[in-house]
Backbone as a printed PyTorch tensor [residue, N CA C, xyz], in Angstrom:
tensor([[[-127.3970,  120.1410, -219.9880],
         [-127.3620,  119.5150, -218.6490],
         [-127.9800,  120.4750, -217.6310]],

        [[-128.6600,  119.8810, -216.7000],
         [-129.3090,  120.6120, -215.6250],
         [-128.4190,  120.9720, -214.4940]],

        [[-128.4900,  122.1660, -213.9760],
         [-127.6560,  122.5420, -212.8820],
         [-128.1950,  121.9730, -211.6190]],

        [[-127.3120,  121.6160, -210.6840],
         [-127.6570,  121.0460, -209.4040],
         [-127.4290,  121.9520, -208.2580]],

        [[-126.7800,  123.1550, -208.5450],
         [-126.6130,  124.1550, -207.5740],
         [-126.9780,  125.5170, -208.1130]],

        [[-127.2490,  126.4850, -207.2350],
         [-127.6230,  127.7790, -207.7280],
         [-126.4960,  128.4180, -208.5670]],

        [[-126.8540,  129.0300, -209.6570],
         [-125.8540,  129.7210, -210.5000],
         [-126.4770,  131.0500, -210.9370]],

        [[-125.6510,  132.0060, -211.2560],
         [-126.0480,  133.2770, -211.7200],
         [-125.6270,  133.4310, -213.1190]],

        [[-126.5300,  133.8370, -213.9660],
         [-126.2230,  134.0750, -215.3870],
         [-127.4260,  134.2570, -216.1250]],

        [[-127.3360,  134.6180, -217.3910],
         [-128.4730,  134.8900, -218.2750],
         [-128.8810,  133.6970, -219.1180]],

        [[-128.2450,  132.6040, -218.9340],
         [-128.5940,  131.4210, -219.7530],
         [-129.4150,  130.4510, -218.8820]],

        [[-130.6890,  130.3160, -219.1340],
         [-131.5750,  129.5290, -218.3490],
         [-132.6150,  128.8490, -219.2030]],

        [[-132.9170,  127.6230, -218.9400],
         [-133.9750,  126.8900, -219.6470],
         [-135.1000,  126.7360, -218.6220]],

        [[-136.3080,  127.2350, -218.9970],
         [-137.4650,  127.2030, -218.1420],
         [-138.5650,  126.4520, -218.7140]],

        [[-139.0720,  125.4310, -218.0000],
         [-140.1980,  124.5690, -218.2620],
         [-140.0410,  123.6680, -219.4880]],

        [[-139.6920,  124.1960, -220.6580],
         [-139.4730,  123.3380, -221.8620],
         [-138.2020,  123.7830, -222.5270]],

        [[-137.6830,  122.8310, -223.3340],
         [-136.4890,  123.1250, -224.0200],
         [-136.4700,  124.3630, -224.9440]],

        [[-137.6420,  124.6640, -225.4750],
         [-137.6570,  125.8330, -226.4130],
         [-137.7240,  127.1140, -225.6650]],

        [[-137.8490,  127.1700, -224.3190],
         [-137.8270,  128.3920, -223.5490],
         [-136.4210,  128.4850, -222.9490]],

        [[-135.4810,  128.9060, -223.8010],
         [-134.0890,  129.0400, -223.3470],
         [-133.6430,  130.4340, -223.6400]],

        [[-133.0320,  131.1140, -222.6700],
         [-132.6540,  132.4790, -222.8460],
         [-131.2080,  132.5590, -223.3070]],

        [[-130.9640,  133.3140, -224.3510],
         [-129.6200,  133.4190, -224.9910],
         [-129.0380,  134.7790, -224.7770]],

        [[-129.8240,  135.7700, -224.3480],
         [-129.3790,  137.1340, -224.2140],
         [-129.9860,  137.7620, -222.9980]],

        [[-129.4440,  138.9500, -222.6330],
         [-129.9560,  139.5830, -221.4350],
         [-131.3740,  140.0560, -221.5990]],

        [[-131.8040,  140.4010, -222.9040],
         [-133.1680,  140.8030, -223.1170],
         [-134.1290,  139.6040, -222.8710]],

        [[-133.8080,  138.4720, -223.4490],
         [-134.7090,  137.3440, -223.2400],
         [-134.7420,  136.8120, -221.7690]],

        [[-133.5990,  137.0620, -221.1080],
         [-133.5380,  136.7020, -219.6640],
         [-134.4190,  137.7360, -218.9140]],

        [[-134.3790,  138.9510, -219.2230],
         [-135.2170,  139.9550, -218.6130],
         [-136.6740,  139.6860, -218.8020]],

        [[-137.0660,  139.2550, -220.0060],
         [-138.4790,  138.8790, -220.2720],
         [-138.8390,  137.6690, -219.5190]],

        [[-138.0100,  136.7120, -219.3390],
         [-138.2700,  135.5160, -218.4860],
         [-138.5000,  135.9150, -217.0270]],

        [[-137.5540,  136.7700, -216.5290],
         [-137.7350,  137.2320, -215.1570],
         [-139.0180,  138.0080, -214.9580]],

        [[-139.3520,  138.8880, -215.9310],
         [-140.5770,  139.6470, -215.7900],
         [-141.8010,  138.6950, -215.7610]],

        [[-141.7570,  137.6970, -216.6320],
         [-142.8680,  136.6960, -216.7030],
         [-142.9700,  135.9510, -215.3510]],

        [[-141.8880,  135.5490, -214.7500],
         [-141.8730,  134.8440, -213.4630],
         [-142.4780,  135.7870, -212.3910]],

        [[-142.0520,  137.0510, -212.3910],
         [-142.5360,  138.0270, -211.4650],
         [-144.0880,  138.1910, -211.5510]],

        [[-144.5830,  138.4570, -212.7990],
         [-145.9650,  138.5770, -212.9790],
         [-146.7550,  137.3450, -212.6160]],

        [[-146.2470,  136.2020, -212.9470],
         [-146.9500,  134.9120, -212.6370],
         [-146.9880,  134.7270, -211.1400]],

        [[-145.9010,  135.0810, -210.3580],
         [-146.0020,  134.9710, -208.9550],
         [-146.9660,  135.9250, -208.3230]],

        [[-146.9680,  137.1720, -208.8250],
         [-147.9410,  138.1440, -208.3660],
         [-149.4460,  137.6780, -208.6390]],

        [[-149.5830,  137.1430, -209.8470],
         [-150.9060,  136.6490, -210.2000],
         [-151.3680,  135.4920, -209.3030]],

        [[-150.4400,  134.6370, -208.9700],
         [-150.7890,  133.5550, -207.9680],
         [-151.3760,  134.1020, -206.6650]],

        [[-150.7650,  135.1720, -206.1440],
         [-151.2700,  135.8070, -204.9430],
         [-152.6330,  136.4290, -205.1580]],

        [[-152.7910,  137.0260, -206.3350],
         [-154.0860,  137.5800, -206.6650],
         [-155.1840,  136.5860, -206.7190]],

        [[-154.9170,  135.4280, -207.3300],
         [-155.9020,  134.3510, -207.4320],
         [-156.1420,  133.7530, -205.9770]],

        [[-155.1750,  133.6470, -205.1920],
         [-155.4000,  133.1540, -203.8060],
         [-156.3070,  134.1190, -203.0800]],

        [[-156.1180,  135.4420, -203.1960],
         [-156.8810,  136.3500, -202.5950],
         [-158.3250,  136.2170, -202.9580]],

        [[-158.5820,  136.0700, -204.2780],
         [-159.9960,  135.8440, -204.7720],
         [-160.6080,  134.6310, -204.2130]],

        [[-159.8010,  133.5300, -204.1650],
         [-160.2920,  132.2840, -203.6370],
         [-160.6950,  132.4310, -202.1640]],

        [[-159.8660,  133.0710, -201.3800],
         [-160.1730,  133.2770, -199.9640],
         [-161.3790,  134.1830, -199.8000]],

        [[-161.5370,  135.1600, -200.6060],
         [-162.6890,  136.0790, -200.5050],
         [-163.9920,  135.2710, -200.8250]],

        [[-163.9150,  134.4180, -201.8820],
         [-165.0650,  133.6010, -202.3110],
         [-165.3980,  132.6220, -201.0670]],

        [[-164.3250,  132.0880, -200.5260],
         [-164.5930,  131.1520, -199.3680],
         [-165.2690,  131.8420, -198.2060]],

        [[-164.8120,  133.0760, -197.9250],
         [-165.3680,  133.8360, -196.8920],
         [-166.8030,  134.2340, -197.0900]],

        [[-167.1170,  134.6090, -198.3660],
         [-168.5450,  134.9020, -198.6440],
         [-169.3840,  133.6810, -198.6720]],

        [[-168.8950,  132.5790, -199.0390],
         [-169.7330,  131.3540, -199.1010],
         [-169.8830,  130.7700, -197.7030]],

        [[-169.0680,  131.0850, -196.7530],
         [-169.1570,  130.5830, -195.4030],
         [-170.0510,  131.4270, -194.5000]],

        [[-170.4060,  132.5890, -194.9410],
         [-171.2050,  133.3980, -194.0860],
         [-172.6670,  132.7840, -194.0020]],

        [[-173.2200,  132.8660, -192.8450],
         [-174.4750,  132.1110, -192.5480],
         [-175.6120,  132.6520, -193.3690]],

        [[-175.7230,  133.9350, -193.6590],
         [-176.8070,  134.4240, -194.3960],
         [-176.6960,  133.9710, -195.8560]],

        [[-175.5370,  133.8800, -196.4240],
         [-175.3150,  133.4390, -197.8090],
         [-175.6530,  131.9680, -197.9230]],

        [[-175.1840,  131.1120, -196.9790],
         [-175.4780,  129.6960, -197.0180],
         [-176.9480,  129.4490, -196.8440]],

        [[-177.6490,  130.1870, -195.9980],
         [-179.0570,  130.0150, -195.7870],
         [-179.8320,  130.3790, -197.0570]],

        [[-179.4540,  131.4450, -197.6760],
         [-180.1260,  131.8920, -198.9030],
         [-179.9240,  130.9450, -200.0230]],

        [[-178.7400,  130.3160, -200.1170],
         [-178.4510,  129.3670, -201.1460],
         [-179.2670,  128.0310, -200.8890]],

        [[-179.2600,  127.5940, -199.6110],
         [-180.0070,  126.3520, -199.3010],
         [-181.4970,  126.4250, -199.4620]],

        [[-182.0080,  127.6290, -199.3480],
         [-183.4730,  127.8210, -199.5810],
         [-183.8690,  127.9800, -200.9160]],

        [[-182.9680,  128.1800, -201.8470],
         [-183.2620,  128.3190, -203.2940],
         [-183.0250,  126.9440, -203.9990]],

        [[-184.0870,  126.3210, -204.4520],
         [-183.9920,  125.0100, -205.0020],
         [-183.1560,  124.9650, -206.3640]],

        [[-183.0210,  126.0760, -207.0700],
         [-182.3010,  126.0300, -208.3460],
         [-180.8210,  126.1040, -208.0180]],

        [[-180.3630,  126.6810, -206.8690],
         [-178.9440,  126.7170, -206.5430],
         [-178.5590,  125.5410, -205.7620]],

        [[-179.4340,  124.9240, -205.0170],
         [-179.0890,  123.7970, -204.1400],
         [-179.1890,  122.4710, -204.8520]],

        [[-178.0940,  122.0000, -205.3900],
         [-178.0420,  120.7300, -206.1030],
         [-176.9780,  119.9080, -205.6000]],

        [[-177.0800,  118.6200, -205.8390],
         [-176.0250,  117.6700, -205.3000],
         [-174.7710,  117.6660, -206.2690]],

        [[-174.9600,  118.3200, -207.4560],
         [-173.8590,  118.4260, -208.3220],
         [-172.6440,  119.0860, -207.7310]],

        [[-172.9000,  120.1380, -206.8320],
         [-171.8950,  120.9120, -206.2700],
         [-171.4640,  120.3890, -204.8590]],

        [[-171.9020,  119.2140, -204.5530],
         [-171.5540,  118.4930, -203.2690],
         [-171.5910,  119.4320, -202.0380]],

        [[-172.7570,  119.8700, -201.7680],
         [-172.9490,  120.6960, -200.6400],
         [-173.9280,  121.8600, -201.0010]],

        [[-174.3250,  121.9010, -202.2660],
         [-175.3400,  122.7630, -202.7190],
         [-174.8660,  124.2170, -202.9650]],

        [[-173.6000,  124.4690, -203.0390],
         [-173.1620,  125.7990, -203.1880],
         [-172.3270,  125.9330, -204.4470]],

        [[-172.6970,  126.8660, -205.2970],
         [-171.8740,  127.0960, -206.5060],
         [-170.5680,  127.7560, -206.0890]],

        [[-170.5670,  128.4680, -205.0070],
         [-169.3260,  129.1030, -204.5700],
         [-168.2650,  128.0210, -204.2400]],

        [[-168.6970,  126.9110, -203.7490],
         [-167.8100,  125.7950, -203.4160],
         [-167.1560,  125.2600, -204.7660]],

        [[-167.9190,  125.1300, -205.7700],
         [-167.4840,  124.6810, -207.0730],
         [-166.4550,  125.6790, -207.5790]],

        [[-166.7790,  126.9220, -207.6580],
         [-165.8710,  127.9610, -208.2030],
         [-164.6790,  128.1210, -207.2850]],

        [[-164.8250,  127.9240, -206.0660],
         [-163.6050,  127.9220, -205.1620],
         [-162.7030,  126.7900, -205.4910]],

        [[-163.2420,  125.6260, -205.8270],
         [-162.4260,  124.4640, -206.2020],
         [-161.6830,  124.7470, -207.5320]],

        [[-162.3930,  125.3610, -208.4590],
         [-161.7520,  125.8000, -209.7250],
         [-160.5600,  126.7970, -209.5020]],

        [[-160.8720,  127.7750, -208.6600],
         [-159.7600,  128.7820, -208.2950],
         [-158.6170,  128.0770, -207.6090]],

        [[-158.9460,  127.0970, -206.7010],
         [-157.8930,  126.3720, -206.0280],
         [-157.0200,  125.5650, -207.0510]],

        [[-157.6560,  124.9840, -208.0580],
         [-156.9300,  124.2390, -209.0860],
         [-156.0450,  125.1510, -209.8900]],

        [[-156.6160,  126.2970, -210.2520],
         [-155.7280,  127.2480, -211.0120],
         [-154.5990,  127.7610, -210.1880]],

        [[-154.8960,  128.0720, -208.9510],
         [-153.7650,  128.6020, -208.0710],
         [-152.7340,  127.4680, -207.7920]],

        [[-153.1330,  126.2630, -207.6730],
         [-152.1960,  125.1440, -207.4260],
         [-151.3780,  124.9460, -208.6820]],

        [[-151.9390,  125.0500, -209.8470],
         [-151.1620,  124.9420, -211.0860],
         [-150.1380,  126.0180, -211.2000]],

        [[-150.4470,  127.3140, -210.8770],
         [-149.5740,  128.3350, -210.8510],
         [-148.4230,  128.1510, -209.8260]],

        [[-148.7430,  127.6880, -208.6100],
         [-147.7550,  127.4430, -207.6860],
         [-146.7620,  126.3080, -208.0350]],

        [[-147.2790,  125.2670, -208.6400],
         [-146.3670,  124.1940, -209.1770],
         [-145.4700,  124.6700, -210.2820]],

        [[-145.9730,  125.5460, -211.1910],
         [-145.1470,  126.1280, -212.2170],
         [-144.0720,  126.9560, -211.6170]],

        [[-144.4140,  127.7550, -210.4990],
         [-143.3770,  128.5520, -209.9240],
         [-142.2910,  127.6740, -209.2320]],

        [[-142.8030,  126.5340, -208.6480],
         [-141.8200,  125.6470, -208.0780],
         [-140.8760,  125.0830, -209.0710]],

        [[-141.3950,  124.6780, -210.2400],
         [-140.5440,  124.1740, -211.3580],
         [-139.5890,  125.1980, -211.8430]],

        [[-140.0280,  126.5130, -211.8340],
         [-139.1380,  127.5780, -212.2530],
         [-137.9760,  127.7330, -211.2910]],

        [[-138.3020,  127.6300, -209.9910],
         [-137.2600,  127.7710, -209.0130],
         [-136.2850,  126.5770, -209.1020]],

        [[-136.8050,  125.4110, -209.5360],
         [-135.9220,  124.2800, -209.6200],
         [-135.0200,  124.3000, -210.8040]],

        [[-135.0450,  125.4700, -211.5930],
         [-134.0860,  125.6570, -212.6010],
         [-132.6680,  126.0570, -212.0270]],

        [[-132.7460,  126.3970, -210.7100],
         [-131.5430,  126.7210, -209.9410],
         [-130.8660,  127.9680, -210.4020]],

        [[-131.5800,  128.8260, -211.1320],
         [-130.9690,  130.1440, -211.5360],
         [-131.3320,  131.1560, -210.3750]],

        [[-130.2750,  131.8210, -209.9550],
         [-130.4250,  132.6780, -208.7600],
         [-131.3760,  133.8460, -209.0700]],

        [[-131.3010,  134.4240, -210.3030],
         [-132.2280,  135.5430, -210.6390],
         [-133.7490,  135.0740, -210.6620]],

        [[-133.9620,  133.8520, -211.2080],
         [-135.3380,  133.3820, -211.2460],
         [-135.8500,  133.1790, -209.7940]],

        [[-134.9520,  132.6220, -208.8780],
         [-135.3870,  132.4180, -207.5150],
         [-135.6830,  133.7720, -206.8210]],

        [[-134.7980,  134.7180, -206.9810],
         [-135.0010,  135.9790, -206.2950],
         [-136.3020,  136.6940, -206.8290]],

        [[-136.4800,  136.6550, -208.1820],
         [-137.6170,  137.3520, -208.7670],
         [-138.9470,  136.7140, -208.3140]],

        [[-138.9350,  135.3860, -208.1990],
         [-140.2110,  134.7090, -207.7670],
         [-140.4870,  135.0510, -206.3070]],

        [[-139.5060,  135.0200, -205.4400],
         [-139.7120,  135.3230, -204.0360],
         [-140.1370,  136.8110, -203.8950]],

        [[-139.5500,  137.7050, -204.5830],
         [-139.9530,  139.1130, -204.5160],
         [-141.3870,  139.2810, -205.0930]],

        [[-141.6740,  138.6180, -206.1540],
         [-143.0140,  138.6190, -206.7560],
         [-144.0710,  138.1050, -205.8180]],

        [[-143.7860,  137.0380, -205.1120],
         [-144.6620,  136.5140, -204.1340],
         [-144.8770,  137.5320, -203.0130]],

        [[-143.8150,  138.1840, -202.5850],
         [-143.9050,  139.1220, -201.4470],
         [-144.7040,  140.3870, -201.9280]],

        [[-144.4570,  140.8710, -203.0900],
         [-145.1320,  142.0430, -203.5740],
         [-146.6050,  141.6890, -203.8270]],

        [[-146.9020,  140.5290, -204.3430],
         [-148.2440,  140.0930, -204.5280],
         [-149.0580,  139.9130, -203.2470]],

        [[-148.3100,  139.4110, -202.2790],
         [-148.9710,  139.3230, -200.9280],
         [-149.2840,  140.6720, -200.3370]],

        [[-148.3020,  141.5800, -200.5050],
         [-148.4720,  142.8880, -199.9510],
         [-149.6360,  143.6760, -200.6550]],

        [[-149.6700,  143.5300, -201.9930],
         [-150.7380,  144.2000, -202.7810],
         [-152.1630,  143.5640, -202.5950]],

        [[-152.2410,  142.2770, -202.5080],
         [-153.5560,  141.6320, -202.5910],
         [-154.0280,  140.9650, -201.2880]],

        [[-153.1110,  140.5230, -200.4280],
         [-153.5030,  139.7190, -199.2900],
         [-153.1530,  140.2280, -197.9090]],

        [[-152.5040,  141.3920, -197.7950],
         [-152.0010,  141.8160, -196.5310],
         [-153.0310,  142.5520, -195.6960]],

        [[-154.2210,  142.8440, -196.1450],
         [-155.2390,  143.5580, -195.4850],
         [-155.9620,  142.6480, -194.4830]],

        [[-156.3920,  143.1860, -193.3470],
         [-157.0900,  142.4380, -192.4250],
         [-158.6310,  142.5850, -192.5110]],

        [[-159.0530,  143.2430, -193.5350],
         [-160.4510,  143.5040, -193.5590],
         [-161.2910,  142.2030, -193.8550]],

        [[-162.4590,  142.1750, -193.2990],
         [-163.4400,  141.0430, -193.4060],
         [-162.9090,  139.7250, -192.8960]],

        [[-161.9160,  139.6820, -192.1350],
         [-161.4580,  138.4680, -191.4730],
         [-160.8130,  137.4510, -192.4360]],

        [[-160.3010,  137.9560, -193.5660],
         [-159.6650,  137.1370, -194.5740],
         [-158.4020,  136.4420, -194.0260]],

        [[-157.7270,  137.1280, -193.2300],
         [-156.4530,  136.6030, -192.6430],
         [-156.7000,  135.3560, -191.7900]],

        [[-157.8720,  135.2230, -191.2860],
         [-158.2120,  134.0130, -190.4850],
         [-158.1420,  132.7240, -191.3700]],

        [[-158.4030,  132.9080, -192.6970],
         [-158.4310,  131.7450, -193.5230],
         [-157.0860,  131.5600, -194.2440]],

        [[-156.1280,  132.4040, -193.9910],
         [-154.8480,  132.4030, -194.6950],
         [-154.1340,  131.0830, -194.4300]],

        [[-153.5110,  130.5840, -195.4870],
         [-152.6470,  129.4570, -195.3250],
         [-151.2500,  129.8130, -194.8600]],

        [[-150.6010,  129.0100, -194.0780],
         [-149.2860,  129.3650, -193.6030],
         [-148.1630,  128.8470, -194.5200]],

        [[-148.5690,  127.9740, -195.4770],
         [-147.5890,  127.3750, -196.4430],
         [-147.0800,  128.4470, -197.3890]],

        [[-145.8470,  128.6220, -197.6270],
         [-145.3590,  129.6560, -198.5740],
         [-145.6790,  129.3410, -199.9810]],

        [[-145.8610,  128.0800, -200.2970],
         [-146.1460,  127.7190, -201.6330],
         [-147.5780,  127.6780, -202.0760]],

        [[-148.4360,  128.0370, -201.1690],
         [-149.8550,  128.0440, -201.4170],
         [-150.4260,  129.4520, -201.4630]]])
């Protein structure tokens, strides 16, 4: 049965029925996986924002539009960076939805580890103000 309130303990089922923790060791491995996944989500978001910043600079756009091999209608705007930015956005959205589902397990440890992982990942990968990346930053905590 699924919990409807936060609970503390080492017995948690995450994502699928076969991912059930029965011991403190398996619970620790699950928490470590959630922590790394949340940090990786911030890493991917940083790369997506950097790619977006590079693709929006006027010199890069002008160079791409003047090159007939790169300027195609396949990428809806003529930029390969836009296509790869969309791929990174899809990967990052998938990671964020998995983190949301993990939090919905209502295990207090999973919740705390994911929030701490997001904060550490933000601090490591996205907290710098260099190159104006913060101007493109999303304010949504789940993105």
